[in-house]
N, CA, C, O and the ligand as a Tripos MOL2 file, in Angstrom:
@<TRIPOS>MOLECULE
protein
  321   319    81     0     0
PROTEIN
NO_CHARGES

@<TRIPOS>ATOM
      1 N          80.2200  100.5610   93.7850 N.3       1 MET1
      2 CA         81.6080  100.7960   93.6430 C.3       1 MET1
      3 C          81.8360  101.4500   92.2190 C.2       1 MET1
      4 O          81.2470  101.0320   91.2220 O.2       1 MET1
      5 N          82.7030  102.4700   92.1930 N.am      2 ALA2
      6 CA         82.9650  103.2210   91.0160 C.3       2 ALA2
      7 C          83.5240  102.3660   89.8510 C.2       2 ALA2
      8 O          83.0130  102.3260   88.7320 O.2       2 ALA2
      9 N          84.4830  101.7780   90.1870 N.am      3 LEU3
     10 CA         85.1900  100.8280   89.1350 C.3       3 LEU3
     11 C          84.4820   99.6110   88.7320 C.2       3 LEU3
     12 O          83.6190   99.1370   89.4710 O.2       3 LEU3
     13 N          84.7800   99.0850   87.6380 N.am      4 SER4
     14 CA         84.2590   97.7410   87.2060 C.3       4 SER4
     15 C          85.4610   97.0150   86.6880 C.2       4 SER4
     16 O          86.4900   97.5870   86.3270 O.2       4 SER4
     17 N          85.2570   95.6170   86.6710 N.am      5 PHE5
     18 CA         86.2370   94.5780   86.1840 C.3       5 PHE5
     19 C          86.2950   94.9100   84.6020 C.2       5 PHE5
     20 O          87.3770   94.7260   84.0440 O.2       5 PHE5
     21 N          85.2910   95.3470   83.9050 N.am      6 GLU6
     22 CA         85.3090   95.4940   82.4300 C.3       6 GLU6
     23 C          86.3360   96.7870   82.1690 C.2       6 GLU6
     24 O          87.2390   96.7260   81.3340 O.2       6 GLU6
     25 N          86.0980   97.8800   82.9330 N.am      7 ALA7
     26 CA         86.6890   99.0480   82.5540 C.3       7 ALA7
     27 C          88.2720   98.9920   82.9050 C.2       7 ALA7
     28 O          89.1670   99.3480   82.1390 O.2       7 ALA7
     29 N          88.4230   98.5270   84.0830 N.am      8 ASP8
     30 CA         89.9550   98.5990   84.6440 C.3       8 ASP8
     31 C          90.1420   97.4890   85.5970 C.2       8 ASP8
     32 O          90.1070   97.7120   86.8070 O.2       8 ASP8
     33 N          90.3540   96.2210   85.0900 N.am      9 PRO9
     34 CA         90.2610   95.0110   85.8500 C.3       9 PRO9
     35 C          91.3790   94.9800   87.0010 C.2       9 PRO9
     36 O          91.0890   94.4990   88.0960 O.2       9 PRO9
     37 N          92.5760   95.4630   86.7650 N.am     10 CYS10
     38 CA         93.5420   95.4360   87.8200 C.3      10 CYS10
     39 C          93.2720   96.5170   89.0000 C.2      10 CYS10
     40 O          93.5700   96.3430   90.1810 O.2      10 CYS10
     41 N          92.6830   97.6090   88.4810 N.am     11 ALA11
     42 CA         92.3710   98.5970   89.5640 C.3      11 ALA11
     43 C          91.3040   98.0520   90.4080 C.2      11 ALA11
     44 O          91.3700   98.1260   91.6350 O.2      11 ALA11
     45 N          90.2130   97.4440   89.7190 N.am     12 LYS12
     46 CA         89.1400   96.8420   90.4630 C.3      12 LYS12
     47 C          89.5980   95.8080   91.3770 C.2      12 LYS12
     48 O          89.2130   95.7410   92.5440 O.2      12 LYS12
     49 N          90.4190   95.0040   90.8420 N.am     13 CYS13
     50 CA         91.0220   93.9600   91.7190 C.3      13 CYS13
     51 C          91.6750   94.4090   93.0360 C.2      13 CYS13
     52 O          91.5980   93.8110   94.1100 O.2      13 CYS13
     53 N          92.3570   95.6040   92.7750 N.am     14 GLU14
     54 CA         92.9010   96.1090   93.9370 C.3      14 GLU14
     55 C          91.9710   96.7690   94.9390 C.2      14 GLU14
     56 O          92.2000   96.8900   96.1430 O.2      14 GLU14
     57 N          90.9420   97.1610   94.3160 N.am     15 GLU15
     58 CA         89.9950   97.8110   95.2290 C.3      15 GLU15
     59 C          89.1910   96.6940   96.0110 C.2      15 GLU15
     60 O          88.7520   96.9720   97.1270 O.2      15 GLU15
     61 N          88.9860   95.4600   95.4730 N.am     16 VAL16
     62 CA         88.4370   94.5960   96.2560 C.3      16 VAL16
     63 C          89.3780   93.4460   97.1400 C.2      16 VAL16
     64 O          88.9590   92.4710   97.7650 O.2      16 VAL16
     65 N          90.6030   93.8510   96.9880 N.am     17 LEU17
     66 CA         91.5310   93.0030   97.5650 C.3      17 LEU17
     67 C          91.2740   92.8760   99.1370 C.2      17 LEU17
     68 O          91.2400   91.7500   99.6330 O.2      17 LEU17
     69 N          91.1070   93.9140   99.8600 N.am     18 GLN18
     70 CA         90.9340   93.8530  101.3440 C.3      18 GLN18
     71 C          89.5270   93.1700  101.7080 C.2      18 GLN18
     72 O          89.4440   92.2740  102.5480 O.2      18 GLN18
     73 N          88.5300   93.6310  101.0620 N.am     19 PRO19
     74 CA         87.2840   92.8680  101.3180 C.3      19 PRO19
     75 C          87.3350   91.4500  100.8840 C.2      19 PRO19
     76 O          86.7600   90.5750  101.5310 O.2      19 PRO19
     77 N          87.9760   91.2140   99.8600 N.am     20 TYR20
     78 CA         88.1340   89.8720   99.3590 C.3      20 TYR20
     79 C          88.7660   88.8950  100.4710 C.2      20 TYR20
     80 O          88.2830   87.8000  100.7570 O.2      20 TYR20
     81 N          89.9100   89.4480  101.0510 N.am     21 LEU21
     82 CA         90.6210   88.7060  102.1320 C.3      21 LEU21
     83 C          89.8530   88.6110  103.4120 C.2      21 LEU21
     84 O          89.9700   87.6840  104.2120 O.2      21 LEU21
     85 N          89.0260   89.6830  103.5500 N.am     22 ASP22
     86 CA         88.1780   89.7830  104.7660 C.3      22 ASP22
     87 C          86.7550   88.9220  104.5870 C.2      22 ASP22
     88 O          85.8400   88.8930  105.4100 O.2      22 ASP22
     89 N          86.8020   88.2500  103.3410 N.am     23 ARG23
     90 CA         85.6080   87.5130  103.0440 C.3      23 ARG23
     91 C          84.2570   88.4450  103.0850 C.2      23 ARG23
     92 O          83.2150   88.0040  103.5690 O.2      23 ARG23
     93 N          84.3450   89.6190  102.6010 N.am     24 GLU24
     94 CA         83.2380   90.4520  102.7790 C.3      24 GLU24
     95 C          82.6000   90.6440  101.3040 C.2      24 GLU24
     96 O          81.6100   91.3700  101.2200 O.2      24 GLU24
     97 N          83.0600   90.0980  100.2590 N.am     25 LEU25
     98 CA         82.5390   90.3170   99.0040 C.3      25 LEU25
     99 C          81.2710   89.3030   98.7810 C.2      25 LEU25
    100 O          81.1550   88.2630   99.4300 O.2      25 LEU25
    101 N          80.4040   89.6990   97.8610 N.am     26 SER26
    102 CA         79.3640   88.9450   97.6530 C.3      26 SER26
    103 C          79.7100   87.7780   96.5670 C.2      26 SER26
    104 O          80.6210   88.0450   95.7830 O.2      26 SER26
    105 N          79.1790   86.7270   96.4670 N.am     27 ASP27
    106 CA         79.4060   85.6090   95.5640 C.3      27 ASP27
    107 C          79.8120   86.1510   94.2180 C.2      27 ASP27
    108 O          80.8460   85.7390   93.6910 O.2      27 ASP27
    109 N          79.1230   86.9680   93.6900 N.am     28 ALA28
    110 CA         79.2370   87.5560   92.3310 C.3      28 ALA28
    111 C          80.5380   88.3020   92.2020 C.2      28 ALA28
    112 O          81.2280   88.1820   91.1890 O.2      28 ALA28
    113 N          80.8970   89.0980   93.2460 N.am     29 GLU29
    114 CA         82.0370   89.9180   93.3320 C.3      29 GLU29
    115 C          83.3230   89.0150   93.4410 C.2      29 GLU29
    116 O          84.3460   89.1910   92.7780 O.2      29 GLU29
    117 N          83.1290   88.0590   94.3410 N.am     30 ARG30
    118 CA         84.2980   87.1800   94.5240 C.3      30 ARG30
    119 C          84.5480   86.3390   93.1700 C.2      30 ARG30
    120 O          85.7070   86.1110   92.8240 O.2      30 ARG30
    121 N          83.5330   85.9120   92.4610 N.am     31 ALA31
    122 CA         83.6430   85.1250   91.3320 C.3      31 ALA31
    123 C          84.4180   85.9440   90.2340 C.2      31 ALA31
    124 O          85.3070   85.4640   89.5300 O.2      31 ALA31
    125 N          84.0020   87.1430   90.1840 N.am     32 GLU32
    126 CA         84.7450   88.0750   89.2500 C.3      32 GLU32
    127 C          86.1050   88.2880   89.4180 C.2      32 GLU32
    128 O          86.9170   88.1890   88.4980 O.2      32 GLU32
    129 N          86.4500   88.6500   90.8430 N.am     33 ALA33
    130 CA         87.7130   88.6450   91.2930 C.3      33 ALA33
    131 C          88.6860   87.5210   90.8840 C.2      33 ALA33
    132 O          89.7940   87.6830   90.3710 O.2      33 ALA33
    133 N          88.0390   86.2570   91.2220 N.am     34 GLU34
    134 CA         88.7600   85.0230   91.0190 C.3      34 GLU34
    135 C          89.0700   84.8020   89.5380 C.2      34 GLU34
    136 O          90.1650   84.4010   89.1430 O.2      34 GLU34
    137 N          88.0880   85.0740   88.7850 N.am     35 LYS35
    138 CA         88.2890   84.9990   87.3760 C.3      35 LYS35
    139 C          89.4860   85.8870   86.8480 C.2      35 LYS35
    140 O          90.2740   85.4280   86.0220 O.2      35 LYS35
    141 N          89.5830   86.9890   87.2750 N.am     36 HIS36
    142 CA         90.6150   87.9600   86.9310 C.3      36 HIS36
    143 C          91.9390   87.3490   87.5330 C.2      36 HIS36
    144 O          93.0190   87.4440   86.9500 O.2      36 HIS36
    145 N          91.8030   86.8350   88.5180 N.am     37 LEU37
    146 CA         93.1870   86.3130   89.3390 C.3      37 LEU37
    147 C          93.8080   85.2580   88.4670 C.2      37 LEU37
    148 O          95.0240   85.1470   88.3060 O.2      37 LEU37
    149 N          92.7910   84.4010   87.8510 N.am     38 ASP38
    150 CA         93.1920   83.3100   86.8970 C.3      38 ASP38
    151 C          94.0210   83.6760   85.7720 C.2      38 ASP38
    152 O          94.9280   82.9620   85.3440 O.2      38 ASP38
    153 N          93.6630   84.9130   85.2540 N.am     39 GLU39
    154 CA         94.2140   85.2810   84.0740 C.3      39 GLU39
    155 C          95.4220   86.4030   84.2410 C.2      39 GLU39
    156 O          96.1050   86.7350   83.2720 O.2      39 GLU39
    157 N          95.6010   86.9070   85.4530 N.am     40 CYS40
    158 CA         96.3960   88.1030   85.5990 C.3      40 CYS40
    159 C          97.3770   87.7110   86.7220 C.2      40 CYS40
    160 O          96.9770   87.5720   87.8780 O.2      40 CYS40
    161 N          98.7530   87.5240   86.3460 N.am     41 SER41
    162 CA         99.5790   86.9920   87.3490 C.3      41 SER41
    163 C         100.0780   88.2380   88.1930 C.2      41 SER41
    164 O         100.6090   88.1120   89.2970 O.2      41 SER41
    165 N          99.8620   89.4220   87.5820 N.am     42 TYR42
    166 CA        100.3500   90.6360   88.5240 C.3      42 TYR42
    167 C          99.3090   90.7290   89.8380 C.2      42 TYR42
    168 O          99.7170   90.8260   90.9950 O.2      42 TYR42
    169 N          98.1050   90.6900   89.5140 N.am     43 CYS43
    170 CA         97.0820   90.6890   90.5980 C.3      43 CYS43
    171 C          97.1490   89.4360   91.5750 C.2      43 CYS43
    172 O          96.8970   89.5200   92.7770 O.2      43 CYS43
    173 N          97.5320   88.2190   90.8970 N.am     44 ARG44
    174 CA         97.6720   87.0580   91.7590 C.3      44 ARG44
    175 C          98.8080   87.2200   92.6800 C.2      44 ARG44
    176 O          98.7410   86.7600   93.8200 O.2      44 ARG44
    177 N          99.8360   87.8410   92.2610 N.am     45 LYS45
    178 CA        100.9980   87.9360   93.0220 C.3      45 LYS45
    179 C         100.5980   89.0230   94.2480 C.2      45 LYS45
    180 O         100.9520   88.7530   95.3950 O.2      45 LYS45
    181 N          99.9420   90.1040   94.0040 N.am     46 ARG46
    182 CA         99.5180   91.0070   94.9390 C.3      46 ARG46
    183 C          98.6590   90.3480   95.9720 C.2      46 ARG46
    184 O          98.9080   90.5260   97.1640 O.2      46 ARG46
    185 N          97.5870   89.5430   95.5530 N.am     47 TYR47
    186 CA         96.7740   88.7930   96.4770 C.3      47 TYR47
    187 C          97.5000   87.9130   97.3070 C.2      47 TYR47
    188 O          97.2100   87.8120   98.4990 O.2      47 TYR47
    189 N          98.5050   87.2040   96.7430 N.am     48 ARG48
    190 CA         99.1630   86.1530   97.5240 C.3      48 ARG48
    191 C         100.0680   86.9150   98.5850 C.2      48 ARG48
    192 O         100.1600   86.4910   99.7370 O.2      48 ARG48
    193 N         100.6890   87.9820   98.1820 N.am     49 PHE49
    194 CA        101.5360   88.6700   99.0550 C.3      49 PHE49
    195 C         100.5920   89.1430  100.2590 C.2      49 PHE49
    196 O         100.9450   88.8780  101.4080 O.2      49 PHE49
    197 N          99.4960   89.7800  100.0420 N.am     50 GLU50
    198 CA         98.5950   90.3490  101.0200 C.3      50 GLU50
    199 C          98.2030   89.1370  101.9480 C.2      50 GLU50
    200 O          98.2160   89.2770  103.1710 O.2      50 GLU50
    201 N          97.8670   87.9890  101.3710 N.am     51 ALA51
    202 CA         97.5160   86.8130  102.1160 C.3      51 ALA51
    203 C          98.4110   86.3790  103.0850 C.2      51 ALA51
    204 O          98.1680   86.1380  104.2680 O.2      51 ALA51
    205 N          99.6280   86.2850  102.3980 N.am     52 GLU52
    206 CA        100.7520   85.8710  103.3530 C.3      52 GLU52
    207 C         101.1830   86.7110  104.3760 C.2      52 GLU52
    208 O         101.5550   86.2630  105.4600 O.2      52 GLU52
    209 N         101.1550   88.0580  104.0740 N.am     53 LEU53
    210 CA        101.3640   89.1080  105.0430 C.3      53 LEU53
    211 C         100.3990   88.9760  106.2400 C.2      53 LEU53
    212 O         100.8030   89.0470  107.4000 O.2      53 LEU53
    213 N          99.1850   88.7930  105.9310 N.am     54 ARG54
    214 CA         98.1180   88.7460  107.0030 C.3      54 ARG54
    215 C          98.3920   87.5030  107.9090 C.2      54 ARG54
    216 O          98.2960   87.5590  109.1350 O.2      54 ARG54
    217 N          98.7220   86.4350  107.2540 N.am     55 ARG55
    218 CA         99.1000   85.1390  107.9410 C.3      55 ARG55
    219 C         100.2210   85.3970  108.9390 C.2      55 ARG55
    220 O         100.1640   85.0260  110.1120 O.2      55 ARG55
    221 N         101.2910   86.0860  108.3750 N.am     56 PHE56
    222 CA        102.3520   86.3270  109.3100 C.3      56 PHE56
    223 C         102.1180   87.3540  110.4260 C.2      56 PHE56
    224 O         102.6720   87.2800  111.5230 O.2      56 PHE56
    225 N         101.2660   88.3070  110.0690 N.am     57 VAL57
    226 CA        100.8970   89.2730  111.1600 C.3      57 VAL57
    227 C         100.1990   88.7130  112.2110 C.2      57 VAL57
    228 O         100.3980   89.0550  113.3770 O.2      57 VAL57
    229 N          99.1930   87.6680  111.8000 N.am     58 ARG58
    230 CA         98.3230   86.9260  112.8920 C.3      58 ARG58
    231 C          99.4980   86.1820  113.6670 C.2      58 ARG58
    232 O          99.5290   86.2490  114.8960 O.2      58 ARG58
    233 N         100.3900   85.5260  113.0140 N.am     59 GLN59
    234 CA        101.3120   84.7090  113.8200 C.3      59 GLN59
    235 C         102.1510   85.4930  114.7080 C.2      59 GLN59
    236 O         102.4380   85.1140  115.8440 O.2      59 GLN59
    237 N         102.5620   86.6310  114.1720 N.am     60 ALA60
    238 CA        103.3470   87.5420  115.0250 C.3      60 ALA60
    239 C         102.6620   88.0940  116.3390 C.2      60 ALA60
    240 O         103.2810   88.4830  117.3290 O.2      60 ALA60
    241 N         101.2750   88.0670  116.1910 N.am     61 ALA61
    242 CA        100.5100   88.6890  117.2050 C.3      61 ALA61
    243 C         100.3940   87.6710  118.4440 C.2      61 ALA61
    244 O         100.0830   88.0220  119.5830 O.2      61 ALA61
    245 N         100.6530   86.5240  118.0970 N.am     62 VAL62
    246 CA        100.4950   85.3640  119.1700 C.3      62 VAL62
    247 C         101.9660   84.8910  119.7140 C.2      62 VAL62
    248 O         102.0750   84.2870  120.7820 O.2      62 VAL62
    249 N         103.0840   85.2160  118.8900 N.am     63 GLU63
    250 CA        104.3930   84.7780  119.3290 C.3      63 GLU63
    251 C         105.3680   85.9530  119.0600 C.2      63 GLU63
    252 O         105.0920   86.8830  118.3020 O.2      63 GLU63
    253 N         106.5320   85.8320  119.7460 N.am     64 GLU64
    254 CA        107.5080   86.7680  119.4630 C.3      64 GLU64
    255 C         108.0240   86.7730  117.9580 C.2      64 GLU64
    256 O         108.0510   85.7580  117.2610 O.2      64 GLU64
    257 N         108.4160   87.9940  117.5530 N.am     65 MET65
    258 CA        109.0520   87.8930  116.0970 C.3      65 MET65
    259 C         110.3620   87.3200  116.2490 C.2      65 MET65
    260 O         111.3140   87.9570  116.7000 O.2      65 MET65
    261 N         110.4230   85.9860  115.8340 N.am     66 THR66
    262 CA        111.7380   85.1840  115.7170 C.3      66 THR66
    263 C         112.4400   85.7470  114.7120 C.2      66 THR66
    264 O         111.8490   86.4730  113.9130 O.2      66 THR66
    265 N         113.7120   85.5220  114.5990 N.am     67 PRO67
    266 CA        114.5840   85.8330  113.3350 C.3      67 PRO67
    267 C         114.2630   85.1860  112.1120 C.2      67 PRO67
    268 O         114.4390   85.6390  110.9810 O.2      67 PRO67
    269 N         113.6830   83.8720  112.4930 N.am     68 ASP68
    270 CA        113.1870   83.1140  111.2080 C.3      68 ASP68
    271 C         112.0510   83.7870  110.5740 C.2      68 ASP68
    272 O         111.9950   83.8980  109.3490 O.2      68 ASP68
    273 N         111.0800   84.2720  111.4120 N.am     69 LEU69
    274 CA        109.8330   84.9840  111.0740 C.3      69 LEU69
    275 C         110.2990   86.2830  110.2590 C.2      69 LEU69
    276 O         109.8600   86.5020  109.1300 O.2      69 LEU69
    277 N         111.1150   87.0380  110.8250 N.am     70 LYS70
    278 CA        111.6020   88.3190  110.2890 C.3      70 LYS70
    279 C         112.1690   88.0890  108.8240 C.2      70 LYS70
    280 O         111.9060   88.8480  107.8910 O.2      70 LYS70
    281 N         112.9540   86.9940  108.7200 N.am     71 ALA71
    282 CA        113.6010   86.5010  107.4140 C.3      71 ALA71
    283 C         112.5530   86.2920  106.4660 C.2      71 ALA71
    284 O         112.6190   86.7230  105.3140 O.2      71 ALA71
    285 N         111.5230   85.5980  106.9470 N.am     72 LYS72
    286 CA        110.4300   85.1970  106.0540 C.3      72 LYS72
    287 C         109.6410   86.3670  105.5920 C.2      72 LYS72
    288 O         109.1880   86.3960  104.4480 O.2      72 LYS72
    289 N         109.4590   87.3380  106.4430 N.am     73 LEU73
    290 CA        108.7990   88.5310  105.8930 C.3      73 LEU73
    291 C         109.5580   89.2870  105.0660 C.2      73 LEU73
    292 O         109.0320   89.8100  104.0840 O.2      73 LEU73
    293 N         110.9640   89.4610  105.3540 N.am     74 ALA74
    294 CA        111.7880   90.1790  104.4010 C.3      74 ALA74
    295 C         111.7310   89.6810  103.1280 C.2      74 ALA74
    296 O         111.6520   90.4080  102.1380 O.2      74 ALA74
    297 N         111.7700   88.3340  103.0890 N.am     75 ALA75
    298 CA        111.7710   87.4350  101.7330 C.3      75 ALA75
    299 C         110.4380   87.7910  100.9530 C.2      75 ALA75
    300 O         110.4400   87.7040   99.7250 O.2      75 ALA75
    301 N         109.4200   88.1470  101.5620 N.am     76 LEU76
    302 CA        108.0360   88.3890  101.0590 C.3      76 LEU76
    303 C         108.1900   89.6980  100.1670 C.2      76 LEU76
    304 O         107.6470   89.7990   99.0670 O.2      76 LEU76
    305 N         108.9830   90.6940  100.7410 N.am     77 ARG77
    306 CA        109.0840   91.9050  100.1620 C.3      77 ARG77
    307 C         109.7590   91.9630   98.8920 C.2      77 ARG77
    308 O         110.6930   92.7630   98.8230 O.2      77 ARG77
    309 N         109.4900   91.3030   97.9060 N.am     78 THR78
    310 CA        110.0720   91.3710   96.6290 C.3      78 THR78
    311 C         109.3480   92.2740   95.7460 C.2      78 THR78
    312 O         108.1220   92.2720   95.8530 O.2      78 THR78
    313 N         109.9000   93.0590   94.8760 N.am     79 PRO79
    314 CA        109.1880   93.9190   94.1350 C.3      79 PRO79
    315 C         108.2260   93.1970   93.2500 C.2      79 PRO79
    316 O         108.5710   92.1640   92.6760 O.2      79 PRO79
    317 N         106.8780   93.7720   93.1040 N.am     80 LEU80
    318 CA        105.9380   93.0860   92.3140 C.3      80 LEU80
    319 C         106.2050   93.4700   90.7420 C.2      80 LEU80
    320 O         105.4980   92.9840   89.8600 O.2      80 LEU80
    321 ZN         95.1990   92.4320   87.0620 Zn       81 ZN81
@<TRIPOS>BOND
     1     1     2 1
     2     2     3 1
     3     3     4 2
     4     3     5 am
     5     5     6 1
     6     6     7 1
     7     7     8 2
     8     7     9 am
     9     9    10 1
    10    10    11 1
    11    11    12 2
    12    11    13 am
    13    13    14 1
    14    14    15 1
    15    15    16 2
    16    15    17 am
    17    17    18 1
    18    18    19 1
    19    19    20 2
    20    19    21 am
    21    21    22 1
    22    22    23 1
    23    23    24 2
    24    23    25 am
    25    25    26 1
    26    26    27 1
    27    27    28 2
    28    27    29 am
    29    29    30 1
    30    30    31 1
    31    31    32 2
    32    31    33 am
    33    33    34 1
    34    34    35 1
    35    35    36 2
    36    35    37 am
    37    37    38 1
    38    38    39 1
    39    39    40 2
    40    39    41 am
    41    41    42 1
    42    42    43 1
    43    43    44 2
    44    43    45 am
    45    45    46 1
    46    46    47 1
    47    47    48 2
    48    47    49 am
    49    49    50 1
    50    50    51 1
    51    51    52 2
    52    51    53 am
    53    53    54 1
    54    54    55 1
    55    55    56 2
    56    55    57 am
    57    57    58 1
    58    58    59 1
    59    59    60 2
    60    59    61 am
    61    61    62 1
    62    62    63 1
    63    63    64 2
    64    63    65 am
    65    65    66 1
    66    66    67 1
    67    67    68 2
    68    67    69 am
    69    69    70 1
    70    70    71 1
    71    71    72 2
    72    71    73 am
    73    73    74 1
    74    74    75 1
    75    75    76 2
    76    75    77 am
    77    77    78 1
    78    78    79 1
    79    79    80 2
    80    79    81 am
    81    81    82 1
    82    82    83 1
    83    83    84 2
    84    83    85 am
    85    85    86 1
    86    86    87 1
    87    87    88 2
    88    87    89 am
    89    89    90 1
    90    90    91 1
    91    91    92 2
    92    91    93 am
    93    93    94 1
    94    94    95 1
    95    95    96 2
    96    95    97 am
    97    97    98 1
    98    98    99 1
    99    99   100 2
   100    99   101 am
   101   101   102 1
   102   102   103 1
   103   103   104 2
   104   103   105 am
   105   105   106 1
   106   106   107 1
   107   107   108 2
   108   107   109 am
   109   109   110 1
   110   110   111 1
   111   111   112 2
   112   111   113 am
   113   113   114 1
   114   114   115 1
   115   115   116 2
   116   115   117 am
   117   117   118 1
   118   118   119 1
   119   119   120 2
   120   119   121 am
   121   121   122 1
   122   122   123 1
   123   123   124 2
   124   123   125 am
   125   125   126 1
   126   126   127 1
   127   127   128 2
   128   127   129 am
   129   129   130 1
   130   130   131 1
   131   131   132 2
   132   131   133 am
   133   133   134 1
   134   134   135 1
   135   135   136 2
   136   135   137 am
   137   137   138 1
   138   138   139 1
   139   139   140 2
   140   139   141 am
   141   141   142 1
   142   142   143 1
   143   143   144 2
   144   143   145 am
   145   145   146 1
   146   146   147 1
   147   147   148 2
   148   147   149 am
   149   149   150 1
   150   150   151 1
   151   151   152 2
   152   151   153 am
   153   153   154 1
   154   154   155 1
   155   155   156 2
   156   155   157 am
   157   157   158 1
   158   158   159 1
   159   159   160 2
   160   159   161 am
   161   161   162 1
   162   162   163 1
   163   163   164 2
   164   163   165 am
   165   165   166 1
   166   166   167 1
   167   167   168 2
   168   167   169 am
   169   169   170 1
   170   170   171 1
   171   171   172 2
   172   171   173 am
   173   173   174 1
   174   174   175 1
   175   175   176 2
   176   175   177 am
   177   177   178 1
   178   178   179 1
   179   179   180 2
   180   179   181 am
   181   181   182 1
   182   182   183 1
   183   183   184 2
   184   183   185 am
   185   185   186 1
   186   186   187 1
   187   187   188 2
   188   187   189 am
   189   189   190 1
   190   190   191 1
   191   191   192 2
   192   191   193 am
   193   193   194 1
   194   194   195 1
   195   195   196 2
   196   195   197 am
   197   197   198 1
   198   198   199 1
   199   199   200 2
   200   199   201 am
   201   201   202 1
   202   202   203 1
   203   203   204 2
   204   203   205 am
   205   205   206 1
   206   206   207 1
   207   207   208 2
   208   207   209 am
   209   209   210 1
   210   210   211 1
   211   211   212 2
   212   211   213 am
   213   213   214 1
   214   214   215 1
   215   215   216 2
   216   215   217 am
   217   217   218 1
   218   218   219 1
   219   219   220 2
   220   219   221 am
   221   221   222 1
   222   222   223 1
   223   223   224 2
   224   223   225 am
   225   225   226 1
   226   226   227 1
   227   227   228 2
   228   227   229 am
   229   229   230 1
   230   230   231 1
   231   231   232 2
   232   231   233 am
   233   233   234 1
   234   234   235 1
   235   235   236 2
   236   235   237 am
   237   237   238 1
   238   238   239 1
   239   239   240 2
   240   239   241 am
   241   241   242 1
   242   242   243 1
   243   243   244 2
   244   243   245 am
   245   245   246 1
   246   246   247 1
   247   247   248 2
   248   247   249 am
   249   249   250 1
   250   250   251 1
   251   251   252 2
   252   251   253 am
   253   253   254 1
   254   254   255 1
   255   255   256 2
   256   255   257 am
   257   257   258 1
   258   258   259 1
   259   259   260 2
   260   259   261 am
   261   261   262 1
   262   262   263 1
   263   263   264 2
   264   263   265 am
   265   265   266 1
   266   266   267 1
   267   267   268 2
   268   267   269 am
   269   269   270 1
   270   270   271 1
   271   271   272 2
   272   271   273 am
   273   273   274 1
   274   274   275 1
   275   275   276 2
   276   275   277 am
   277   277   278 1
   278   278   279 1
   279   279   280 2
   280   279   281 am
   281   281   282 1
   282   282   283 1
   283   283   284 2
   284   283   285 am
   285   285   286 1
   286   286   287 1
   287   287   288 2
   288   287   289 am
   289   289   290 1
   290   290   291 1
   291   291   292 2
   292   291   293 am
   293   293   294 1
   294   294   295 1
   295   295   296 2
   296   295   297 am
   297   297   298 1
   298   298   299 1
   299   299   300 2
   300   299   301 am
   301   301   302 1
   302   302   303 1
   303   303   304 2
   304   303   305 am
   305   305   306 1
   306   306   307 1
   307   307   308 2
   308   307   309 am
   309   309   310 1
   310   310   311 1
   311   311   312 2
   312   311   313 am
   313   313   314 1
   314   314   315 1
   315   315   316 2
   316   315   317 am
   317   317   318 1
   318   318   319 1
   319   319   320 2
@<TRIPOS>SUBSTRUCTURE
     1 MET1         2 RESIDUE 1 A MET
     2 ALA2         6 RESIDUE 1 A ALA
     3 LEU3        10 RESIDUE 1 A LEU
     4 SER4        14 RESIDUE 1 A SER
     5 PHE5        18 RESIDUE 1 A PHE
     6 GLU6        22 RESIDUE 1 A GLU
     7 ALA7        26 RESIDUE 1 A ALA
     8 ASP8        30 RESIDUE 1 A ASP
     9 PRO9        34 RESIDUE 1 A PRO
    10 CYS10       38 RESIDUE 1 A CYS
    11 ALA11       42 RESIDUE 1 A ALA
    12 LYS12       46 RESIDUE 1 A LYS
    13 CYS13       50 RESIDUE 1 A CYS
    14 GLU14       54 RESIDUE 1 A GLU
    15 GLU15       58 RESIDUE 1 A GLU
    16 VAL16       62 RESIDUE 1 A VAL
    17 LEU17       66 RESIDUE 1 A LEU
    18 GLN18       70 RESIDUE 1 A GLN
    19 PRO19       74 RESIDUE 1 A PRO
    20 TYR20       78 RESIDUE 1 A TYR
    21 LEU21       82 RESIDUE 1 A LEU
    22 ASP22       86 RESIDUE 1 A ASP
    23 ARG23       90 RESIDUE 1 A ARG
    24 GLU24       94 RESIDUE 1 A GLU
    25 LEU25       98 RESIDUE 1 A LEU
    26 SER26      102 RESIDUE 1 A SER
    27 ASP27      106 RESIDUE 1 A ASP
    28 ALA28      110 RESIDUE 1 A ALA
    29 GLU29      114 RESIDUE 1 A GLU
    30 ARG30      118 RESIDUE 1 A ARG
    31 ALA31      122 RESIDUE 1 A ALA
    32 GLU32      126 RESIDUE 1 A GLU
    33 ALA33      130 RESIDUE 1 A ALA
    34 GLU34      134 RESIDUE 1 A GLU
    35 LYS35      138 RESIDUE 1 A LYS
    36 HIS36      142 RESIDUE 1 A HIS
    37 LEU37      146 RESIDUE 1 A LEU
    38 ASP38      150 RESIDUE 1 A ASP
    39 GLU39      154 RESIDUE 1 A GLU
    40 CYS40      158 RESIDUE 1 A CYS
    41 SER41      162 RESIDUE 1 A SER
    42 TYR42      166 RESIDUE 1 A TYR
    43 CYS43      170 RESIDUE 1 A CYS
    44 ARG44      174 RESIDUE 1 A ARG
    45 LYS45      178 RESIDUE 1 A LYS
    46 ARG46      182 RESIDUE 1 A ARG
    47 TYR47      186 RESIDUE 1 A TYR
    48 ARG48      190 RESIDUE 1 A ARG
    49 PHE49      194 RESIDUE 1 A PHE
    50 GLU50      198 RESIDUE 1 A GLU
    51 ALA51      202 RESIDUE 1 A ALA
    52 GLU52      206 RESIDUE 1 A GLU
    53 LEU53      210 RESIDUE 1 A LEU
    54 ARG54      214 RESIDUE 1 A ARG
    55 ARG55      218 RESIDUE 1 A ARG
    56 PHE56      222 RESIDUE 1 A PHE
    57 VAL57      226 RESIDUE 1 A VAL
    58 ARG58      230 RESIDUE 1 A ARG
    59 GLN59      234 RESIDUE 1 A GLN
    60 ALA60      238 RESIDUE 1 A ALA
    61 ALA61      242 RESIDUE 1 A ALA
    62 VAL62      246 RESIDUE 1 A VAL
    63 GLU63      250 RESIDUE 1 A GLU
    64 GLU64      254 RESIDUE 1 A GLU
    65 MET65      258 RESIDUE 1 A MET
    66 THR66      262 RESIDUE 1 A THR
    67 PRO67      266 RESIDUE 1 A PRO
    68 ASP68      270 RESIDUE 1 A ASP
    69 LEU69      274 RESIDUE 1 A LEU
    70 LYS70      278 RESIDUE 1 A LYS
    71 ALA71      282 RESIDUE 1 A ALA
    72 LYS72      286 RESIDUE 1 A LYS
    73 LEU73      290 RESIDUE 1 A LEU
    74 ALA74      294 RESIDUE 1 A ALA
    75 ALA75      298 RESIDUE 1 A ALA
    76 LEU76      302 RESIDUE 1 A LEU
    77 ARG77      306 RESIDUE 1 A ARG
    78 THR78      310 RESIDUE 1 A THR
    79 PRO79      314 RESIDUE 1 A PRO
    80 LEU80      318 RESIDUE 1 A LEU
    81 ZN81       321 GROUP 0 **** ****
């Protein structure tokens, strides 16, 4: 990968966000990402948002989008 956590930690964190959630990272990469998440609230929010979004999307795939679910999704879309 072109980026490194040393050069630009937040950009690197964004780069590994999807593979992280897909559990495709190596142990070393995941450890680096988690270390950064520990100290960066901006990236932590991004990761939490993505993780929540995926959870809701999975849920929406098996059941109708209820007004309650739609409200929860809308509530997640807060500016980062
Ligand atoms: Zn960051």
